[in-house]
C-alpha positions as CSV (number, residue, x, y, z in Angstrom):
1,M,14.9,-19.4,-8.8
2,Q,18.0,-17.8,-10.3
3,I,16.0,-16.7,-13.3
4,F,13.7,-14.7,-11.0
5,K,16.7,-13.2,-9.2
6,N,18.4,-12.2,-12.4
7,F,15.2,-10.6,-13.7
8,L,14.3,-8.7,-10.5
9,F,17.7,-7.5,-9.5
10,D,19.6,-7.2,-12.9
11,I,16.9,-6.3,-15.4
12,A,14.2,-4.6,-13.3
13,H,16.7,-3.1,-10.8
14,C,14.6,-4.0,-7.8
15,Q,16.2,-3.7,-4.4
16,P,16.2,-6.7,-2.0
17,S,15.3,-4.4,0.9
18,F,11.5,-5.0,0.7
19,T,9.7,-5.7,3.9
20,V,5.9,-5.9,4.6
21,G,6.3,-3.2,7.3
22,S,8.0,-0.8,4.9
23,R,5.4,-1.4,2.2
24,I,2.6,-0.6,4.6
25,E,4.3,2.6,5.6
26,E,4.8,3.5,1.9
27,A,1.0,2.9,1.4
28,F,0.1,5.1,4.3
29,T,2.4,7.9,3.0
30,Y,0.8,7.6,-0.4
31,I,-2.7,7.6,0.9
32,R,-2.1,10.7,3.1
33,S,-0.4,12.6,0.2
34,F,-3.2,11.7,-2.2
35,V,-6.1,12.5,0.1
36,K,-4.6,15.8,1.5
37,G,-7.1,16.3,4.3
38,Q,-10.2,15.6,2.2
39,I,-13.0,13.5,3.6
40,V,-12.9,9.9,2.4
41,F,-16.0,7.7,2.0
42,I,-15.5,4.0,1.1
43,L,-18.0,1.2,0.6
44,C,-17.0,-2.4,1.1
45,S,-18.3,-5.3,-1.0
46,G,-16.8,-7.8,1.4
47,G,-14.2,-8.9,-1.1
48,V,-10.5,-8.9,-0.4
49,D,-9.7,-5.7,-2.4
50,S,-12.2,-3.4,-0.8
51,S,-11.6,-4.9,2.7
52,V,-7.8,-4.3,2.4
53,C,-8.5,-0.8,1.1
54,A,-10.8,0.0,4.0
55,A,-8.3,-1.4,6.5
56,L,-5.5,0.7,5.0
57,L,-7.6,3.9,5.0
58,T,-8.7,3.3,8.6
59,R,-5.2,2.9,9.8
60,A,-3.7,5.7,7.6
61,L,-6.2,8.5,8.3
62,P,-7.7,10.1,11.4
63,T,-11.2,8.9,12.3
64,E,-12.9,12.2,11.4
65,Q,-11.4,12.1,7.9
């Protein structure tokens, strides 16, 4: 475990302030800045990746977008 801590904090300079809530908010901010008011269309295969993407887009953007 100490090896991981050394790598993450000393070598990669990661901060131990990560939370799931903050990561979700960062994702929403990124999505909104990337889309910039354009209309978004997504197709889901039913897999995890496309389902998570659809869920994030649904929560980050207004319905009409």
